[in-house]
Structure formats: C-alpha cells, structure tokens
C-alpha positions as a Python dict, from the first residue, in 0.01 Angstrom:
ca = {
    (1, 'M'): (0, 0, 0),
    (2, 'N'): (252, -103, 219),
    (3, 'E'): (469, 233, 205),
    (4, 'I'): (236, 369, 406),
    (5, 'A'): (263, 192, 696),
    (6, 'S'): (627, 159, 715),
    (7, 'P'): (828, 242, 1018),
    (8, 'S'): (1047, 480, 826),
    (9, 'R'): (769, 689, 730),
    (10, 'R'): (600, 697, 1084),
    (11, 'E'): (954, 796, 1200),
    (12, 'F'): (951, 1094, 924),
    (13, 'L'): (633, 1194, 1054),
    (14, 'K'): (703, 1171, 1435),
    (15, 'Q'): (1030, 1398, 1361),
    (16, 'N'): (810, 1666, 1207),
    (17, 'G'): (534, 1659, 1450),
    (18, 'L'): (282, 1476, 1282),
    (19, 'A'): (296, 1115, 1452),
    (20, 'G'): (55, 924, 1691),
    (21, 'A'): (-240, 1107, 1710),
    (22, 'G'): (-124, 1403, 1557),
    (23, 'L'): (-220, 1632, 1793),
    (24, 'V'): (-2, 1863, 1872),
    (25, 'L'): (-108, 2238, 1961),
    (26, 'G'): (195, 2384, 1884),
    (27, 'T'): (562, 2366, 1821),
    (28, 'A'): (848, 2501, 2005),
    (29, 'G'): (963, 2893, 1937),
    (30, 'L'): (1284, 2956, 1818),
    (31, 'L'): (1351, 3257, 1998),
    (32, 'R'): (1602, 3303, 2307),
    (33, 'A'): (1435, 3321, 2642),
    (34, 'E'): (1592, 3686, 2699),
    (35, 'E'): (1461, 3802, 2335),
    (36, 'L'): (1110, 3744, 2431),
    (37, 'A'): (1165, 3882, 2788),
    (38, 'N'): (1249, 4208, 2622),
    (39, 'K'): (942, 4233, 2403),
    (40, 'P'): (719, 4565, 2449),
    (41, 'D'): (398, 4577, 2534),
    (42, 'T'): (299, 4727, 2232),
    (43, 'L'): (380, 4548, 1965),
    (44, 'H'): (445, 4767, 1594),
    (45, 'I'): (318, 4608, 1253),
    (46, 'A'): (330, 4637, 903),
    (47, 'I'): (10, 4498, 682),
    (48, 'I'): (133, 4360, 325),
    (49, 'G'): (-188, 4331, 97),
    (50, 'C'): (-466, 4565, 143),
    (51, 'G'): (-717, 4396, 2),
    (52, 'L'): (-1035, 4210, 146),
    (53, 'Q'): (-821, 3982, 377),
    (54, 'G'): (-595, 4235, 453),
    (55, 'R'): (-898, 4440, 568),
    (56, 'T'): (-1044, 4124, 699),
    (57, 'L'): (-751, 4036, 923),
    (58, 'L'): (-738, 4428, 1006),
    (59, 'D'): (-1114, 4414, 1142),
    (60, 'A'): (-984, 4103, 1346),
    (61, 'M'): (-742, 4284, 1549),
    (62, 'A'): (-974, 4556, 1673),
    (63, 'D'): (-999, 4406, 1998),
    (64, 'I'): (-639, 4268, 2037),
    (65, 'P'): (-479, 4521, 2273),
    (66, 'G'): (-156, 4626, 2249),
    (67, 'I'): (-105, 4615, 1822),
    (68, 'R'): (-11, 4912, 1654),
    (69, 'V'): (-44, 4902, 1278),
    (70, 'R'): (285, 5129, 1177),
    (71, 'C'): (270, 5115, 782),
    (72, 'V'): (73, 4949, 488),
    (73, 'C'): (199, 4793, 163),
    (74, 'D'): (-27, 4757, -154),
    (75, 'I'): (40, 4804, -521),
    (76, 'W'): (-304, 4949, -568),
    (77, 'S'): (-352, 5304, -439),
    (78, 'Y'): (-755, 5223, -463),
    (79, 'N'): (-648, 4952, -131),
    (80, 'L'): (-389, 5186, 2),
    (81, 'R'): (-671, 5440, 37),
    (82, 'K'): (-924, 5216, 175),
    (83, 'M'): (-694, 5071, 465),
    (84, 'V'): (-516, 5405, 549),
    (85, 'E'): (-841, 5519, 620),
    (86, 'K'): (-966, 5231, 821),
    (87, 'I'): (-676, 5207, 1042),
    (88, 'R'): (-677, 5586, 1091),
    (89, 'V'): (-1020, 5612, 1240),
    (90, 'R'): (-957, 5282, 1431),
    (91, 'Q'): (-612, 5441, 1587),
    (92, 'G'): (-619, 5812, 1579),
    (93, 'E'): (-331, 5810, 1344),
    (94, 'Q'): (-232, 5772, 1009),
    (95, 'P'): (-15, 5491, 922),
    (96, 'T'): (275, 5535, 646),
    (97, 'A'): (151, 5368, 311),
    (98, 'Y'): (401, 5231, 87),
    (99, 'A'): (359, 5112, -305),
    (100, 'D'): (663, 4866, -291),
    (101, 'F'): (736, 4626, -9),
    (102, 'E'): (1117, 4665, -34),
    (103, 'D'): (1078, 5057, 6),
    (104, 'M'): (895, 5019, 320),
    (105, 'L'): (1155, 4710, 495),
    (106, 'A'): (1423, 4992, 413),
    (107, 'K'): (1240, 5253, 571),
    (108, 'E'): (1086, 5089, 890),
    (109, 'K'): (1359, 4965, 1122),
    (110, 'D'): (1152, 4952, 1456),
    (111, 'L'): (875, 4679, 1302),
    (112, 'D'): (800, 4373, 1514),
    (113, 'A'): (605, 4191, 1284),
    (114, 'A'): (432, 4198, 962),
    (115, 'I'): (118, 4051, 843),
    (116, 'V'): (146, 3918, 455),
    (117, 'T'): (-198, 3920, 246),
    (118, 'T'): (-81, 3947, -84),
    (119, 'P'): (-166, 3689, -345),
    (120, 'D'): (8, 3312, -355),
    (121, 'F'): (243, 3361, -570),
    (122, 'W'): (389, 3651, -380),
    (123, 'H'): (395, 3503, -66),
    (124, 'A'): (746, 3331, -25),
    (125, 'P'): (897, 3625, -143),
    (126, 'H'): (726, 3889, 108),
    (127, 'T'): (782, 3654, 403),
    (128, 'I'): (1104, 3536, 362),
    (129, 'A'): (1215, 3954, 314),
    (130, 'C'): (1044, 4023, 645),
    (131, 'L'): (1194, 3715, 830),
    (132, 'E'): (1523, 3830, 712),
    (133, 'S'): (1473, 4190, 825),
    (134, 'G'): (1423, 4092, 1164),
    (135, 'L'): (1074, 4067, 1148),
    (136, 'H'): (792, 3789, 1309),
    (137, 'V'): (576, 3686, 1020),
    (138, 'Y'): (178, 3608, 1015),
    (139, 'C'): (134, 3500, 657),
    (140, 'E'): (-225, 3392, 489),
    (141, 'K'): (-221, 3046, 367),
    (142, 'M'): (-120, 2909, 94),
    (143, 'M'): (225, 2945, 190),
    (144, 'S'): (307, 2961, -170),
    (145, 'N'): (180, 2834, -514),
    (146, 'T'): (472, 2615, -561),
    (147, 'L'): (562, 2370, -327),
    (148, 'E'): (960, 2478, -325),
    (149, 'G'): (826, 2836, -233),
    (150, 'A'): (651, 2695, 67),
    (151, 'R'): (952, 2469, 148),
    (152, 'S'): (1164, 2786, 135),
    (153, 'M'): (954, 2989, 379),
    (154, 'V'): (1026, 2692, 632),
    (155, 'V'): (1408, 2704, 554),
    (156, 'A'): (1405, 3106, 612),
    (157, 'A'): (1195, 3084, 936),
    (158, 'E'): (1424, 2845, 1121),
    (159, 'K'): (1731, 3017, 994),
    (160, 'T'): (1643, 3354, 1121),
    (161, 'K'): (1482, 3223, 1448),
    (162, 'R'): (1201, 3436, 1352),
    (163, 'L'): (829, 3336, 1428),
    (164, 'C'): (640, 3218, 1125),
    (165, 'Q'): (242, 3162, 1190),
    (166, 'I'): (62, 3057, 860),
    (167, 'G'): (-313, 3136, 883),
    (168, 'H'): (-489, 2819, 895),
    (169, 'Q'): (-706, 2974, 1182),
    (170, 'R'): (-890, 2637, 1288),
    (171, 'R'): (-575, 2542, 1483),
    (172, 'S'): (-692, 2808, 1692),
    (173, 'N'): (-1049, 2813, 1711),
    (174, 'P'): (-1124, 2661, 2045),
    (175, 'L'): (-1410, 2400, 1875),
    (176, 'Y'): (-1132, 2286, 1687),
    (177, 'R'): (-847, 2222, 1951),
    (178, 'H'): (-1118, 2101, 2207),
    (179, 'T'): (-1212, 1790, 1954),
    (180, 'A'): (-806, 1780, 1877),
    (181, 'G'): (-682, 1778, 2238),
    (182, 'K'): (-946, 1661, 2426),
    (183, 'L'): (-1193, 1442, 2245),
    (184, 'L'): (-936, 1274, 2017),
    (185, 'G'): (-608, 1312, 2168),
    (186, 'E'): (-702, 1253, 2528),
    (187, 'K'): (-1017, 1039, 2521),
    (188, 'R'): (-1001, 872, 2166),
    (189, 'I'): (-1355, 905, 2203),
    (190, 'L'): (-1425, 794, 1809),
    (191, 'G'): (-1188, 501, 1880),
    (192, 'Q'): (-1071, 402, 1525),
    (193, 'I'): (-1135, 645, 1263),
    (194, 'L'): (-1237, 495, 1002),
    (195, 'A'): (-1307, 718, 732),
    (196, 'V'): (-1369, 1119, 672),
    (197, 'D'): (-1623, 1274, 444),
    (198, 'A'): (-1596, 1651, 372),
    (199, 'R'): (-1715, 1892, 158),
    (200, 'W'): (-1684, 2284, 68),
    (201, 'I'): (-1980, 2392, -150),
    (202, 'R'): (-2039, 2755, -232),
    (203, 'T'): (-2268, 2970, -495),
    (204, 'K'): (-2154, 3070, -857),
    (205, 'T'): (-2218, 3425, -737),
    (206, 'S'): (-1947, 3439, -462),
    (207, 'S'): (-1720, 3311, -737),
    (208, 'S'): (-1779, 3577, -988),
    (209, 'D'): (-1531, 3779, -1196),
    (210, 'I'): (-1436, 4087, -972),
    (211, 'A'): (-1410, 4411, -1193),
    (212, 'V'): (-1383, 4773, -1150),
    (213, 'P'): (-1394, 5097, -1350),
    (214, 'A'): (-1100, 5127, -1582),
    (215, 'A'): (-1043, 5467, -1418),
    (216, 'L'): (-933, 5227, -1108),
    (217, 'H'): (-720, 5032, -1330),
    (218, 'L'): (-339, 4987, -1262),
    (219, 'P'): (-103, 5078, -1558),
    (220, 'P'): (52, 4794, -1731),
    (221, 'D'): (377, 4876, -1663),
    (222, 'V'): (328, 4855, -1294),
    (223, 'L'): (92, 4517, -1365),
    (224, 'K'): (397, 4359, -1512),
    (225, 'K'): (641, 4452, -1261),
    (226, 'Y'): (449, 4257, -1030),
    (227, 'G'): (362, 3963, -1228),
    (228, 'Y'): (20, 4028, -1355),
    (229, 'Q'): (-75, 4001, -1736),
    (230, 'D'): (-377, 4252, -1679),
    (231, 'M'): (-631, 4397, -1428),
    (232, 'R'): (-834, 4099, -1448),
    (233, 'R'): (-582, 3885, -1341),
    (234, 'F'): (-488, 4110, -1084),
    (235, 'L'): (-846, 4121, -907),
    (236, 'N'): (-912, 3713, -980),
    (237, 'W'): (-590, 3589, -883),
    (238, 'R'): (-702, 3264, -747),
    (239, 'W'): (-826, 3147, -1094),
    (240, 'F'): (-505, 3133, -1287),
    (241, 'F'): (-221, 2872, -1298),
    (242, 'D'): (97, 3092, -1266),
    (243, 'L'): (-87, 3248, -966),
    (244, 'S'): (-254, 3029, -707),
    (245, 'G'): (-362, 2633, -676),
    (246, 'G'): (-737, 2744, -747),
    (247, 'L'): (-1022, 2573, -511),
    (248, 'I'): (-825, 2326, -400),
    (249, 'S'): (-543, 2569, -212),
    (250, 'D'): (-799, 2865, -160),
    (251, 'L'): (-1076, 2688, 53),
    (252, 'G'): (-938, 2294, 54),
    (253, 'A'): (-597, 2400, 208),
    (254, 'H'): (-795, 2483, 541),
    (255, 'Q'): (-976, 2147, 544),
    (256, 'I'): (-671, 1932, 433),
    (257, 'D'): (-504, 2076, 725),
    (258, 'V'): (-767, 1965, 946),
    (259, 'F'): (-720, 1631, 782),
    (260, 'N'): (-374, 1611, 865),
    (261, 'W'): (-421, 1762, 1220),
    (262, 'Y'): (-658, 1505, 1335),
    (263, 'L'): (-545, 1211, 1168),
    (264, 'G'): (-170, 1237, 1258),
    (265, 'A'): (-40, 1171, 926),
    (266, 'V'): (23, 1289, 573),
    (267, 'P'): (-160, 1100, 293),
    (268, 'S'): (89, 878, 99),
    (269, 'R'): (-154, 861, -220),
    (270, 'V'): (-393, 1098, -364),
    (271, 'S'): (-618, 1076, -671),
    (272, 'A'): (-896, 1331, -817),
    (273, 'T'): (-1105, 1423, -1077),
    (274, 'G'): (-1220, 1796, -1166),
    (275, 'G'): (-1356, 2006, -1474),
    (276, 'K'): (-1467, 2303, -1517),
    (277, 'R'): (-1887, 2360, -1538),
    (278, 'I'): (-1949, 2758, -1457),
    (279, 'F'): (-1614, 2944, -1577),
    (280, 'Q'): (-1504, 2825, -1913),
    (281, 'D'): (-1251, 3127, -1909),
    (282, 'R'): (-1053, 3028, -1582),
    (283, 'D'): (-727, 2781, -1591),
    (284, 'H'): (-851, 2624, -1253),
    (285, 'F'): (-1120, 2390, -1195),
    (286, 'D'): (-1460, 2482, -1057),
    (287, 'Q'): (-1530, 2152, -881),
    (288, 'I'): (-1250, 1892, -780),
    (289, 'M'): (-1339, 1591, -592),
    (290, 'T'): (-1018, 1405, -464),
    (291, 'M'): (-922, 1059, -231),
    (292, 'M'): (-673, 1077, 17),
    (293, 'E'): (-527, 760, 177),
    (294, 'Y'): (-399, 816, 543),
    (295, 'A'): (-205, 563, 752),
    (296, 'Q'): (-336, 480, 1108),
    (297, 'P'): (-152, 359, 1414),
    (298, 'D'): (-386, 35, 1359),
    (299, 'G'): (-187, -13, 1051),
    (300, 'G'): (-490, 53, 855),
    (301, 'V'): (-580, 309, 648),
    (302, 'C'): (-808, 616, 675),
    (303, 'R'): (-986, 716, 353),
    (304, 'V'): (-1046, 1067, 324),
    (305, 'S'): (-1312, 1175, 59),
    (306, 'Y'): (-1331, 1500, -28),
    (307, 'Q'): (-1504, 1797, -291),
    (308, 'I'): (-1523, 2161, -341),
    (309, 'I'): (-1822, 2213, -563),
    (310, 'C'): (-1887, 2633, -716),
    (311, 'G'): (-2177, 2690, -850),
    (312, 'S'): (-2456, 2593, -578),
    (313, 'S'): (-2616, 2676, -319),
    (314, 'G'): (-2658, 2335, -166),
    (315, 'G'): (-2477, 2100, 35),
    (316, 'G'): (-2470, 2328, 349),
    (317, 'G'): (-2124, 2506, 273),
    (318, 'N'): (-1846, 2349, 444),
    (319, 'H'): (-1812, 2065, 697),
    (320, 'E'): (-1599, 1790, 780),
    (321, 'T'): (-1714, 1454, 924),
    (322, 'F'): (-1491, 1222, 1110),
    (323, 'L'): (-1651, 855, 1099),
    (324, 'G'): (-1518, 643, 1368),
    (325, 'S'): (-1582, 272, 1520),
    (326, 'E'): (-1732, 443, 1837),
    (327, 'G'): (-1856, 801, 1728),
    (328, 'T'): (-1858, 1044, 1434),
    (329, 'I'): (-1744, 1387, 1496),
    (330, 'V'): (-1879, 1674, 1221),
    (331, 'A'): (-1649, 1970, 1260),
    (332, 'S'): (-1733, 2321, 1118),
    (333, 'E'): (-1644, 2684, 1187),
    (334, 'D'): (-2013, 2710, 1164),
    (335, 'A'): (-2084, 2652, 1513),
    (336, 'A'): (-2414, 2545, 1469),
    (337, 'K'): (-2338, 2245, 1248),
    (338, 'T'): (-2090, 2064, 1494),
    (339, 'A'): (-2208, 1789, 1666),
    (340, 'I'): (-2089, 1445, 1813),
    (341, 'Y'): (-2270, 1103, 1795),
    (342, 'R'): (-2211, 797, 1975),
    (343, 'E'): (-2260, 475, 1828),
    (344, 'A'): (-2536, 268, 1995),
    (345, 'D'): (-2231, -32, 2111),
    (346, 'A'): (-2013, 235, 2222),
    (347, 'P'): (-1931, 290, 2568),
    (348, 'F'): (-2151, 548, 2721),
    (349, 'W'): (-2035, 920, 2765),
    (350, 'D'): (-2170, 1021, 3067),
    (351, 'A'): (-1812, 1058, 3206),
    (352, 'H'): (-1759, 1298, 2933),
    (353, 'V'): (-2018, 1491, 2992),
    (354, 'L'): (-1970, 1530, 3391),
    (355, 'A'): (-1620, 1604, 3300),
    (356, 'G'): (-1739, 1879, 3080),
    (357, 'L'): (-1584, 1742, 2751),
    (358, 'L'): (-1947, 1706, 2623),
    (359, 'T'): (-2263, 1860, 2637),
    (360, 'S'): (-2574, 1623, 2636),
    (361, 'S'): (-2816, 1684, 2342),
    (362, 'V'): (-3156, 1629, 2272),
    (363, 'G'): (-3173, 1251, 2174),
    (364, 'A'): (-3206, 1148, 1837),
    (365, 'S'): (-3565, 1177, 1684),
    (366, 'G'): (-3591, 775, 1678),
    (367, 'K'): (-3553, 492, 1427),
    (368, 'N'): (-3537, 562, 1034),
    (369, 'S'): (-3849, 369, 975),
    (370, 'S'): (-3912, 227, 649),
    (371, 'S'): (-4260, 199, 442),
    (372, 'T'): (-4338, -118, 658),
    (373, 'G'): (-4225, 19, 972),
    (374, 'G'): (-3919, -104, 1184),
    (375, 'I'): (-3553, -25, 1064),
    (376, 'S'): (-3473, -137, 733),
    (377, 'A'): (-3196, -426, 670),
    (378, 'Y'): (-2981, -105, 511),
    (379, 'E'): (-3082, 139, 779),
    (380, 'S'): (-2897, 228, 1107),
    (381, 'E'): (-3057, 353, 1416),
    (382, 'S'): (-3042, 756, 1481),
    (383, 'P'): (-2705, 777, 1689),
    (384, 'E'): (-2740, 959, 2012),
    (385, 'K'): (-2631, 1327, 1995),
    (386, 'F'): (-2352, 1545, 2174),
    (387, 'M'): (-2260, 1885, 2164),
    (388, 'L'): (-1935, 2041, 2239),
    (389, 'P'): (-1886, 2290, 2536),
    (390, 'V'): (-1697, 2562, 2389),
    (391, 'A'): (-1768, 2811, 2122),
    (392, 'L'): (-1600, 3076, 1909),
    (393, 'E'): (-1739, 3459, 2048),
    (394, 'T'): (-1485, 3619, 1837),
    (395, 'P'): (-1435, 3662, 1454),
    (396, 'R'): (-1296, 3333, 1335),
    (397, 'H'): (-932, 3519, 1252),
    (398, 'T'): (-897, 3670, 1607),
    (399, 'P'): (-765, 3364, 1809),
    (400, 'H'): (-488, 3285, 1566),
    (401, 'L'): (-384, 3621, 1572),
    (402, 'V'): (-373, 3614, 1954),
    (403, 'N'): (-150, 3309, 1965),
    (404, 'F'): (68, 3458, 1706),
    (405, 'F'): (114, 3767, 1925),
    (406, 'N'): (141, 3603, 2215),
    (407, 'A'): (389, 3376, 2076),
    (408, 'I'): (606, 3723, 2008),
    (409, 'R'): (583, 3793, 2348),
    (410, 'G'): (683, 3462, 2510),
    (411, 'N'): (344, 3364, 2635),
    (412, 'G'): (282, 3009, 2413),
    (413, 'T'): (392, 2843, 2109),
    (414, 'L'): (298, 2898, 1758),
    (415, 'N'): (-53, 2678, 1650),
    (416, 'C'): (67, 2646, 1298),
    (417, 'D'): (435, 2719, 1263),
    (418, 'A'): (608, 2709, 914),
    (419, 'R'): (675, 2338, 886),
    (420, 'T'): (327, 2222, 1058),
    (421, 'A'): (169, 2409, 771),
    (422, 'F'): (436, 2275, 516),
    (423, 'L'): (364, 1940, 567),
    (424, 'S'): (-24, 1993, 504),
    (425, 'E'): (-3, 2205, 236),
    (426, 'A'): (290, 1992, 61),
    (427, 'V'): (-31, 1765, -18),
    (428, 'I'): (-230, 2034, -226),
    (429, 'H'): (48, 2032, -475),
    (430, 'F'): (-42, 1676, -545),
    (431, 'I'): (-384, 1695, -585),
    (432, 'N'): (-391, 1932, -877),
    (433, 'P'): (-133, 1702, -1091),
    (434, 'A'): (-365, 1397, -1022),
    (435, 'A'): (-681, 1579, -1116),
    (436, 'S'): (-581, 1703, -1419),
    (437, 'K'): (-379, 1398, -1594),
    (438, 'G'): (-650, 1156, -1430),
    (439, 'E'): (-400, 973, -1211),
    (440, 'P'): (-319, 876, -846),
    (441, 'V'): (4, 1025, -692),
    (442, 'N'): (202, 860, -435),
    (443, 'I'): (361, 1108, -182),
    (444, 'T'): (678, 981, -60),
    (445, 'E'): (876, 1105, 235),
    (446, 'K'): (1155, 1276, 30),
    (447, 'Q'): (882, 1489, -150),
    (448, 'L'): (824, 1593, 221),
    (449, 'S'): (1163, 1661, 302),
    (450, 'L'): (1273, 1996, 391),
}
C-alpha cells in the first residue's frame, strides 16, 4: 500500500495534470498563436460515424453558430441517408456522403475538424488519420478498446499539434465544473474526501439487441473488411470483446473520469467482480462491481465503490456520491439528483450561500426516529441540504462541443484533451481483467506512461 502515496507517484500525476486537488479545468492548447488568430468564423467539419451517437452530437450542435457540416462518413448507407437528410433540412444544403473515411480524407481538403462517433475499436485509426491530415478531432469516449490504441491517440495529437477533445462531456457540464472548481478546488467544502459510492443502473430493455430487416443488412464482405463477423455484431458492438470494453467502458468511463477529476489521482489498485445474469449470449458482463483505491494528499486512501447493473429499473439511474468529513456531494447529469449536504459539526456554510456558491435548500425533514423515538445508536441526524446555483440548460453534449470549437478558434483550452482522458480511461482497461480473473490489479506509473 505504500506505493500509492509515494512521492514519485505524486510527481508523476503532477506532471500529467492530476496532482493535488486534480481539479484542472483545461490544459494548454498546442497550436501556435498565429494559427489560432487566423481561424475563420465558420468551421467546416466532417462527421465520421452516422449512427445514434453521431446524430445525437449533430442535434447538440444545432444552436452552435459558425459550424458547417461539409461531409459525413459511414459504411452503412442506411445511417448515411438519415444523417444527410437531417443536415440538409438544418443547413439548407446536402453534405457530401462517403462510405470510406480514407476516401473522404483524400478528397476533402478544406476541413477544420472531424467528429468521430464510430465504434470504440475504430476510434484510434479514425482519430489518428484525421489528426495526421491536419484536422482537429472531437472523439467520443472510449478513446479505444485497447490501452495501446488510446496511448497512440495521445502521441498523435501531440506530434501533429492538433487539438483532440475526448467526449467525457461532464468535464464541460456547468454543474460538475462549479463543484470541481469552486466547492472542491477553492473552498475544500467536503474537508477530507473519505469515500465515494457511485452506480449506473439501467433496464434490460434499454440494452436489448438491436436488429433490422435482412434487406438492410450490409454485405458479408463489407462487414469483414471493417472488422465485423456479422450484422448482429455490427449493430451491437458494445457487447463483444474485440470491439469494445463492455459496460465499464460504455457507461463507466464517464463516472470513472469524474472520480479521477474530483479526487485528483489515478487509482493504484482495482478489484472487481462481474457476471452475466440477463444476456448469456454476449461476451461482456451485464453487471460489474469494482473497488478502486485512490491516494489522497493527506496520506490516506479514498476508496471508491462503483457498480453497473443492467436488468433493473431500480437504483435511481446514475450518480456519484462523494462522502467527506465535512459534507457530502451527490453529483449527476440529472440536476434533480444533485445535492450537497453539510455535516452537523462542519463550519457553517452561510458565507458560501452569500457568495453564490451554494443555494440554501429546505432543511432536512428531521431526525430519523426509531420505534422508541429519538435517534438510534446506529443512525445519524439528517444533514442540512444545499443545492447548486448553476444548471445545464442545453443538451448535455453541447457545452463540451462549444468548448472544442472555441478552443479551435483560440478562445480557451480543451476541458478534456487526449492526455487527460487517457489517464482516466486507462483505469478501465484494468477493471475488466480484474473482474474476469477475480484478482486485484495494481496500476503502476509505467503502465500509465506515454
């Protein structure tokens, strides 16, 4: 256990923007000042991957000015047609459609950026090719289905001096940023962060297989060329070992990124367990639970308990609860679930309310009474509740896209560049092996190096 608190490990994290509070809200861009100053008002972009996530990001860009989708790419004509029509209606002109991204990059010479929303195992090849073609890239998480693939994306971004934003959209969410920058970074409102409890629960129907009529199937030779054994794997790629990391990467990546961000560290040790209870004909587990150990500046260890369960509508969706010595923060993309609680023996937070950092809420309903009245020896008083004075008033991906486009124009820096995302996502590549083998895994500096 001494390894997690060693000076060399803290120095490694400091060099990679995660030491101390770990609340770095952006990293420096790599472009020269004259390049940024010459960027046009309208940015011309490509979208690679026209499935559900690609269309979701297109919708999130609807009200962002100065963005023109010049071309789109997808190997499935069904996806292409849907995306082209959405863009034609919105922009009043039809983008050029491509079935192959290499063909697109060879023919499109005046693009500024690419949005990559293909399956995980294609992220590194698509992103690197775009970076080497001189484009800035917004790539959805996960960066890759392999650690080496993710590492290669960081190397390519820094070698080409192009911007590479990874789609951990919580990094640009005003609720999360206010909590990170003001409440944890400046005010240390929780005191010592002692533990984290987090989860993502979703119904089995939301994870059911996607299927389409045989008339829409891609030819077998096309599927094989692009890495798919059959149409089922093409449509449901998230469930197979060679195409993705399963639930812990599809859903868990977002929340593990928040753990690293708020705790200012990378875990040194992970243990996990998992299994298949609903979908027996898939590679990945449909439930997984993990424990992660994070070294903290006071020399102690913050333990994170995290679970993803597929198959139930209970559990309240997803949230991250940070339990501190002076308070508790419940974070979520669902603002209705977000709340802050003050411990009874913590300093009063009136100054934070007056400063606009918190909003006073209706007090707790009272004490938890036992059957005999009063407080049981095993119960606590209900803490005083506060809320955040900020809100997300756009689609959840919009602020992250705005941050990306602003950084291209020289207005600010990326909130989640490839190097930052790599340190968060690297953890995920150790959780699946820990769960499969039933053995804890230690994460070393060498494994995280670039």
